[in-house]
C-alpha positions in Angstrom: -26.5 -100.2 -51.7 -29.0 -97.7 -50.2 -29.7 -94.8 -52.5 -28.3 -91.4 -51.4 -31.4 -89.8 -49.9 -31.3 -86.4 -48.3 -34.2 -85.3 -46.0 -35.1 -81.7 -46.4 -37.3 -79.3 -44.3 -40.3 -77.9 -46.0 -39.8 -74.4 -47.4 -43.1 -73.4 -45.9 -41.4 -73.4 -42.5 -38.6 -71.2 -43.6 -40.4 -67.9 -42.6 -38.7 -65.1 -40.7 -38.9 -65.3 -36.9 -41.3 -63.3 -34.8 -38.5 -61.1 -33.4 -40.5 -60.0 -30.4 -40.5 -63.6 -29.2 -36.7 -63.9 -29.8 -36.2 -60.8 -27.7 -38.4 -62.3 -25.0 -36.3 -65.5 -25.0 -33.1 -63.5 -24.7 -34.6 -61.5 -21.8 -35.8 -64.6 -20.1 -32.3 -66.1 -20.4 -30.8 -62.9 -18.8 -33.3 -63.3 -16.0 -32.4 -67.0 -15.5 -28.8 -66.0 -15.2 -29.7 -63.7 -12.3 -29.8 -60.3 -14.0 -32.9 -58.1 -13.8 -35.1 -57.3 -16.8 -37.8 -54.8 -17.5 -40.1 -56.3 -20.1 -41.3 -53.7 -22.6 -40.9 -56.1 -25.6 -44.1 -58.2 -25.7 -47.8 -57.2 -26.0 -49.0 -58.7 -22.8 -51.0 -57.1 -20.0 -49.2 -57.0 -16.7 -52.4 -58.1 -15.0 -54.1 -61.5 -14.5 -57.5 -62.3 -15.8 -60.4 -60.5 -14.2 -61.6 -61.7 -10.9 -64.9 -63.0 -12.3 -63.0 -65.1 -14.8 -60.8 -66.6 -12.1 -63.8 -67.5 -10.0 -65.6 -69.0 -13.0 -62.5 -71.1 -13.7 -62.4 -72.4 -10.1 -66.0 -73.3 -10.3 -65.6 -75.1 -13.6 -62.7 -77.1 -12.4 -64.8 -78.2 -9.4 -68.0 -79.0 -11.2 -67.5 -79.4 -15.0 -66.1 -82.2 -17.1 -63.3 -80.5 -19.0 -63.5 -82.2 -22.3 -63.9 -81.4 -26.0 -66.5 -78.8 -27.0 -68.0 -78.0 -30.4 -65.3 -76.9 -32.8 -67.1 -73.5 -33.0 -67.1 -73.1 -29.2 -69.7 -73.5 -26.5 -73.0 -71.9 -27.3 -73.2 -69.7 -24.2 -69.9 -68.1 -25.0 -70.8 -67.6 -28.6 -74.1 -66.0 -27.5 -72.2 -63.7 -25.1 -69.9 -62.6 -27.9 -72.9 -61.9 -30.2 -74.5 -59.9 -27.3 -71.3 -57.9 -27.0 -71.6 -56.6 -30.5 -75.2 -55.4 -29.8 -74.2 -53.8 -26.6 -70.9 -52.3 -27.6 -71.5 -51.4 -31.2 -75.2 -51.5 -31.8 -74.6 -54.3 -34.4 -76.8 -57.3 -34.5 -74.8 -60.5 -35.0 -76.3 -63.9 -35.6 -74.9 -66.9 -33.5 -74.0 -68.7 -36.8 -71.4 -66.0 -37.5 -69.5 -66.5 -34.2 -66.5 -68.9 -34.1 -64.5 -69.2 -30.9 -60.8 -69.9 -31.6 -57.6 -70.9 -29.9 -56.4 -67.4 -29.7 -56.5 -64.9 -32.5 -53.5 -66.7 -34.1 -55.7 -69.7 -34.9 -58.4 -67.3 -36.2 -55.9 -65.8 -38.7 -54.9 -69.3 -39.9 -58.5 -70.3 -40.4 -59.4 -67.1 -42.1 -56.5 -67.2 -44.5 -57.1 -70.8 -45.4 -60.8 -70.4 -45.9 -60.7 -67.2 -47.9 -57.6 -67.4 -50.1 -55.9 -69.8 -52.5 -52.2 -70.3 -52.9 -50.9 -67.5 -55.1 -53.5 -65.0 -54.1 -52.3 -61.5 -53.2 -53.2 -60.1 -49.8 -52.4 -56.5 -48.9 -51.2 -55.4 -45.5 -49.8 -52.3 -44.0 -46.1 -51.9 -43.1 -45.3 -51.2 -40.3 -47.7 -54.0 -39.1 -47.9 -57.2 -37.2 -45.3 -59.6 -38.6 -47.3 -62.8 -38.1 -49.7 -61.7 -40.9 -47.1 -61.8 -43.6 -45.3 -64.8 -42.1 -48.4 -66.9 -41.9 -49.4 -65.9 -45.4 -46.0 -66.8 -46.7 -46.1 -70.2 -45.1 -49.4 -70.8 -46.8 -48.0 -69.8 -50.2 -50.2 -66.7 -50.3 -48.4 -63.5 -51.4 -48.2 -60.7 -48.8 -48.3 -57.4 -50.6 -46.6 -54.8 -48.4 -48.4 -51.4 -48.5 -46.1 -48.7 -47.1 -48.0 -46.4 -44.8 -46.6 -43.5 -43.0 -47.6 -40.3 -41.3 -49.4 -38.9 -44.4 -51.7 -41.9 -44.3 -52.0 -42.0 -40.5 -50.0 -45.3 -40.7 -53.1 -47.0 -42.2 -54.1 -48.3 -45.6 -56.4 -46.0 -47.7 -58.3 -46.8 -50.9 -55.8 -44.6 -52.8 -52.9 -46.8 -51.6 -54.8 -49.9 -52.4 -55.4 -48.7 -56.0 -51.6 -48.3 -56.4 -50.9 -51.9 -55.1 -52.2 -53.7 -58.1 -54.6 -56.6 -58.1 -55.5 -57.7 -54.5 -57.5 -60.7 -53.4 -57.5 -59.7 -49.8 -56.7 -56.9 -47.3 -55.8 -57.1 -43.6 -56.4 -54.1 -41.5 -55.8 -53.5 -37.8 -57.4 -50.7 -35.7 -55.9 -50.0 -33.2 -52.8 -51.3 -34.9 -49.7 -53.0 -33.7 -47.0 -51.5 -33.5 -48.2 -47.9 -34.2 -51.4 -47.7 -32.0 -53.1 -45.8 -34.8 -56.9 -46.2 -35.5 -59.1 -46.0 -38.5 -62.1 -43.8 -37.9 -65.6 -44.9 -38.7 -65.8 -42.8 -41.9 -62.5 -44.1 -43.3 -63.3 -47.6 -42.3 -66.6 -47.4 -44.2 -64.7 -46.1 -47.3 -62.2 -49.0 -47.0 -65.0 -51.6 -46.6 -66.8 -50.1 -49.6 -63.7 -50.2 -51.7 -63.0 -53.8 -50.9 -66.6 -54.8 -51.6 -66.5 -53.0 -54.9 -63.2 -54.6 -56.0 -63.7 -58.2 -54.9 -61.2 -57.9 -52.0 -61.8 -60.0 -48.9 -61.4 -57.7 -45.9 -60.0 -59.2 -42.7 -60.3 -56.8 -39.8 -58.0 -57.4 -36.8 -59.8 -55.8 -33.8 -58.0 -57.4 -31.0 -57.1 -54.1 -29.3 -60.7 -52.9 -29.2 -61.4 -51.5 -25.7 -57.8 -50.1 -25.4 -58.4 -46.7 -26.8 -57.6 -43.3 -25.4 -59.4 -40.5 -27.4 -62.4 -42.3 -29.1 -63.9 -45.8 -29.2 -62.9 -48.1 -32.1 -65.4 -48.9 -34.9 -65.9 -52.5 -36.0 -65.8 -53.4 -39.7 -68.9 -55.6 -39.1 -70.9 -52.4 -38.9 -70.3 -51.9 -42.7 -71.3 -55.2 -44.0 -71.3 -59.0 -43.3 -68.6 -59.8 -45.9 -65.6 -58.9 -43.8 -63.9 -61.4 -41.5 -63.6 -60.0 -38.0 -60.9 -61.3 -35.6 -60.8 -60.5 -31.9 -59.2 -61.9 -28.8 -59.5 -62.2 -25.1 -55.8 -61.6 -24.7 -55.5 -57.8 -24.8 -58.3 -55.7 -23.3 -59.6 -58.8 -21.4 -56.2 -59.6 -20.0 -56.5 -63.4 -20.7 -53.3 -63.8 -22.8 -52.3 -67.3 -21.7 -55.8 -68.7 -21.7 -55.5 -68.8 -25.6 -58.9 -67.8 -26.6 -60.1 -65.6 -29.4 -63.0 -65.4 -31.8 -64.1 -64.6 -35.3 -67.1 -63.3 -37.1 -67.3 -65.1 -40.4 -69.5 -64.4 -43.4 -71.9 -67.1 -44.5 -69.9 -68.2 -47.5 -66.9 -69.1 -45.3 -68.7 -70.5 -42.3 -68.7 -74.2 -43.1 -65.1 -74.1 -44.4 -63.9 -72.4 -41.2 -65.8 -75.0 -39.1 -64.3 -78.0 -41.0 -60.8 -76.5 -40.8 -61.2 -75.9 -37.1 -62.4 -79.5 -36.5 -59.4 -80.9 -38.2 -56.7 -78.5 -36.9 -57.7 -77.9 -33.3 -60.8 -80.1 -32.5 -62.0 -77.4 -30.2 -60.8 -74.3 -28.3 -59.6 -74.9 -24.7 -62.7 -76.0 -22.7 -61.7 -74.5 -19.4 -60.8 -71.2 -20.9 -64.3 -71.0 -22.6 -66.1 -71.8 -19.3 -64.0 -69.3 -17.5 -64.6 -66.6 -20.1 -68.4 -66.6 -19.7 -68.5 -63.6 -17.3 -65.8 -61.6 -19.0 -68.0 -59.1 -20.8 -69.4 -58.1 -17.4 -65.9 -57.2 -16.1 -65.5 -53.9 -17.8 -65.1 -51.7 -14.7 -62.0 -53.7 -13.7 -60.7 -53.8 -17.3 -61.2 -50.1 -17.9 -59.0 -49.5 -14.8 -56.2 -51.3 -16.7 -56.8 -49.0 -19.7 -56.5 -45.9 -17.4 -53.1 -47.3 -16.3 -52.0 -47.8 -19.9 -52.9 -44.2 -20.7 -50.8 -43.0 -17.8 -47.9 -45.2 -18.9 -48.2 -44.0 -22.5 -48.0 -40.3 -21.4 -45.1 -41.0 -19.0 -43.1 -42.8 -21.7 -43.7 -40.1 -24.2 -42.5 -37.4 -21.8 -39.5 -39.4 -20.8 -38.4 -40.2 -24.4 -39.0 -36.7 -25.5 -36.8 -35.3 -22.8 -34.1 -37.8 -23.9 -34.2 -36.5 -27.5 -36.5 -39.1 -29.1 -39.4 -37.0 -30.3 -41.0 -38.7 -33.3 -43.7 -41.3 -32.5 -46.5 -42.9 -34.4 -49.8 -41.6 -32.8 -50.6 -44.1 -30.0 -54.4 -43.7 -30.1 -55.0 -47.2 -28.9 -53.3 -50.5 -28.0 -50.4 -50.3 -25.6 -47.4 -49.6 -27.8 -45.2 -46.6 -28.6 -43.5 -46.9 -32.0 -40.4 -44.6 -31.8 -38.1 -43.3 -34.5 -34.5 -43.8 -33.4 -32.9 -42.9 -36.7 -31.0 -40.0 -35.1 -29.2 -42.7 -33.0 -29.0 -45.7 -35.3 -30.2 -47.3 -38.5 -29.8 -50.8 -37.0 -32.7 -51.3 -34.6 -31.8 -54.9 -33.9 -28.3 -54.0 -32.6 -29.8 -51.1 -30.7 -32.2 -53.4 -28.9 -29.6 -56.0 -28.1 -27.3 -53.4 -26.7 -30.1 -51.8 -24.7 -31.0 -55.2 -23.1 -27.3 -56.1 -22.4 -26.4 -52.7 -20.8 -29.6 -51.7 -19.0 -31.9 -54.7 -18.7 -34.6 -53.0 -20.7 -36.1 -55.2 -23.3 -37.8 -53.6 -26.4 -38.5 -54.9 -29.9 -36.7 -53.7 -33.0 -38.8 -52.1 -35.8 -37.5 -54.7 -38.3 -40.0 -57.1 -36.8 -42.9 -54.9 -38.1 -41.3 -53.3 -41.2 -38.7 -55.0 -43.3 -38.3 -51.9 -45.4 -37.7 -49.0 -42.9 -37.8 -50.9 -39.6 -34.1 -50.4 -38.9 -35.0 -46.8 -37.9 -37.7 -47.7 -35.4 -38.2 -49.6 -32.1 -41.4 -50.6 -30.3 -42.0 -50.1 -26.6 -44.9 -52.0 -24.9 -46.3 -50.0 -21.9 -48.8 -52.8 -20.9 -46.9 -53.5 -17.6 -46.9 -51.7 -14.3 -46.3 -48.0 -14.0 -43.4 -48.8 -11.7 -41.7 -50.7 -14.5 -42.3 -48.0 -17.1 -40.9 -45.4 -14.7 -37.8 -47.4 -14.0 -37.3 -48.2 -17.7 -37.6 -44.5 -18.4 -35.0 -43.7 -15.8 -32.5 -46.2 -17.2 -33.1 -44.9 -20.8 -32.5 -41.3 -19.7 -29.1 -42.4 -18.3 -28.2 -44.6 -21.3 -29.3 -42.8 -24.4 -26.8 -39.9 -24.2 -24.0 -42.5 -24.5 -25.4 -44.1 -27.7 -23.6 -43.3 -30.9 
């Protein structure tokens, strides 16, 4: 007789879903059934890649062999990234620090694996990007949730870190998803100094740099070489589906990151790398998108305020408005399902970003067209008075 053997799934895969993507799937299913949808649920620019990128892609397809590249990325793109730090921040970056990745998602996996052991404790703000804690959990690294709110400007502080117990790492994001809040240069310097003095590996998510409304964002790389910097071409650079990001890695992690990248991904997408070569020269076109985001943000704030939703996290950057709906519901998931079903407006429940208080909040993305934001606002004005 055969032994009674039961196959089991790995517990590492039993992480919570990325709810924004579940909402996107439901919205797409609604569209496929013939109903209309206004997409305010995902953080994706409503524009294509810059014209210079599209032209470079066409040229590469016509003249280049699209094959494997170095695991760290092609040298001309890495040089362009290093030059970007000198031009944009006045920070000198060595080519050896630059790693091109398959989106920022791959960069986080590489950073977590290279910097942390199973059982290490890594702090992160809540509300915050859910994939941080879910990737950490899958890797048997303990996410330490640091509750931040209006008093801390929705960002970690050295004082909050001191209350969190022993930490091996800290993830920060400025501008942040979902709140849009930023860490000023002085506060970022204090955080970097605290981490350096307490043996905490700092990982700085800077993927929304360039999308700021009152002041430019500071890079943690300006305050030392020990932090891991993660950025992406998906947000400001409007190249979401091209799946290209980058890291700046400190010398002690460089070889580990390279070996992990070789084995996990072989190389980032070659066509995307060749297409991206002119992207840092496309700022006038890209800054036009940011001007639209600002208009959309202001329009959405006016509309929601007129409808009775008046408490928001300060949207200083990125393209999200994080809105308190606790006067209407304490169940943001049901609220978002009903909103989609009854109005066709797709937004993301706060529980995606905050498992503690997220039932009181929802996130609106205003990265799409002004026409879509205007129409979504009109539908919300009609619908919200009937919510109870």
